[in-house]
C-alpha positions as CSV (number, residue, x, y, z in Angstrom):
1,Q,-42.2,12.4,-84.7
2,V,-43.9,14.9,-82.4
3,Q,-42.8,18.3,-81.5
4,L,-43.1,19.2,-77.8
5,V,-43.1,22.7,-76.1
6,E,-43.0,23.4,-72.6
7,S,-44.0,26.3,-70.7
8,G,-44.9,27.7,-67.3
9,G,-41.5,27.4,-65.4
10,R,-40.3,30.3,-63.4
11,M,-38.7,31.2,-59.9
12,V,-41.3,30.6,-57.0
13,Q,-40.6,30.5,-53.2
14,A,-40.8,27.4,-51.4
15,G,-44.4,26.3,-50.5
16,G,-45.8,27.9,-53.7
17,S,-47.1,26.3,-56.8
18,L,-46.7,26.1,-60.4
19,R,-48.5,24.5,-63.4
20,L,-46.3,23.5,-66.3
21,S,-47.9,22.8,-69.7
22,C,-46.4,20.7,-72.5
23,A,-47.9,21.3,-75.9
24,A,-47.6,18.5,-78.5
25,S,-48.1,18.8,-82.4
26,G,-47.0,16.4,-85.3
27,R,-48.9,13.2,-84.3
28,P,-52.1,12.1,-82.9
29,F,-51.7,13.1,-79.3
30,S,-53.9,10.2,-78.1
31,S,-51.3,7.7,-79.5
32,S,-48.4,8.8,-77.0
33,A,-47.8,8.2,-73.5
34,M,-46.5,11.2,-71.9
35,G,-43.9,11.8,-69.1
36,W,-42.4,14.6,-67.1
37,F,-38.6,14.5,-66.1
38,R,-36.4,16.9,-64.6
39,Q,-32.5,17.5,-64.5
40,A,-30.9,19.3,-61.9
41,P,-27.2,20.6,-62.3
42,G,-24.8,17.9,-62.0
43,K,-27.4,15.3,-61.7
44,E,-28.7,12.9,-64.2
45,R,-32.2,13.3,-65.4
46,E,-34.8,11.7,-63.3
47,F,-38.6,10.7,-63.8
48,V,-41.1,12.8,-62.1
49,A,-44.5,11.8,-63.5
50,V,-45.9,9.6,-66.6
51,S,-49.2,9.3,-68.0
52,S,-50.7,6.7,-70.1
53,N,-52.1,7.9,-73.5
54,S,-55.6,7.9,-72.3
55,G,-54.7,9.6,-68.9
56,S,-56.3,6.7,-66.9
57,N,-52.9,5.1,-65.6
58,T,-50.4,7.7,-64.1
59,N,-47.4,7.2,-62.1
60,L,-45.4,9.8,-59.8
61,A,-42.0,9.7,-58.4
62,T,-42.1,9.0,-54.5
63,S,-40.3,12.3,-53.8
64,V,-43.3,14.0,-55.4
65,K,-46.2,12.1,-54.6
66,G,-49.0,14.1,-52.9
67,R,-47.4,17.4,-54.2
68,F,-47.5,16.9,-57.8
69,T,-50.2,15.7,-60.4
70,I,-50.0,14.9,-64.0
71,S,-52.9,15.3,-66.3
72,R,-53.7,15.7,-70.0
73,E,-56.2,17.1,-72.3
74,N,-56.2,15.2,-75.3
75,T,-58.7,17.5,-77.2
76,K,-56.0,20.2,-76.5
77,N,-52.9,18.1,-77.3
78,T,-51.6,19.2,-73.7
79,V,-50.2,17.7,-71.0
80,Y,-49.7,19.2,-67.6
81,L,-47.8,19.1,-64.4
82,Q,-49.4,20.8,-61.4
83,M,-46.6,21.2,-58.7
84,N,-47.8,22.2,-55.2
85,S,-45.9,22.6,-52.1
86,L,-42.6,23.2,-54.0
87,K,-39.2,22.7,-52.2
88,P,-35.7,23.9,-53.3
89,E,-34.8,20.6,-54.1
90,D,-37.6,20.7,-57.0
91,T,-35.1,23.2,-58.5
92,A,-34.4,21.8,-62.2
93,V,-34.9,21.9,-65.7
94,Y,-38.4,20.1,-66.3
95,Y,-38.6,18.4,-69.7
96,C,-41.7,17.0,-71.3
97,A,-41.4,13.7,-73.4
98,A,-43.3,11.3,-75.4
99,R,-43.4,7.6,-76.6
100,T,-45.5,5.6,-78.7
101,L,-44.5,2.0,-77.4
102,G,-46.6,0.5,-74.3
103,V,-48.7,3.7,-74.0
104,G,-51.0,2.2,-71.7
105,Y,-48.7,1.6,-69.1
106,P,-45.8,4.0,-69.6
107,T,-42.3,3.3,-68.1
108,T,-40.5,5.8,-65.9
109,V,-37.1,5.3,-67.8
110,P,-35.9,8.5,-69.7
111,Y,-34.3,6.7,-72.5
112,T,-37.5,4.9,-73.6
113,Y,-39.0,8.0,-74.6
114,S,-38.4,9.0,-78.2
115,D,-39.1,12.7,-78.3
116,W,-38.3,15.4,-76.1
117,G,-39.1,19.3,-75.5
118,Q,-36.5,21.7,-75.0
119,G,-37.1,21.8,-71.1
120,T,-38.3,24.7,-69.0
121,Q,-36.6,26.3,-66.0
122,V,-38.3,26.0,-62.3
123,T,-36.3,27.7,-59.6
124,V,-37.6,27.2,-56.0
125,S,-36.1,29.6,-53.5
126,S,-36.0,29.2,-49.6
């Protein structure tokens, strides 16, 4: 099992930028594929971005392509989500997640991830 702690969420104006961080502990970080997911009030949790264990393969949701970037530093046991050109519809709780199966080509389906952080709130005002 791995412990995940997200940070970096806050309120920001539309058009602004934020960088979320997720620090992992409890299992060799390089053995996990990592993902960012988000959940807005009244909506289901949705895929935002995923990264393979090495960081060489990434995938972004269509709604955030060109604006968000996922990256990881395995030496620091941390995965990041850089969010630019934020929109009010990006408002949600953002969760970091990890999985140890298929780490080279991570899936975008939330329930396939076994470990989750507590989430960090991102609010984008118009």
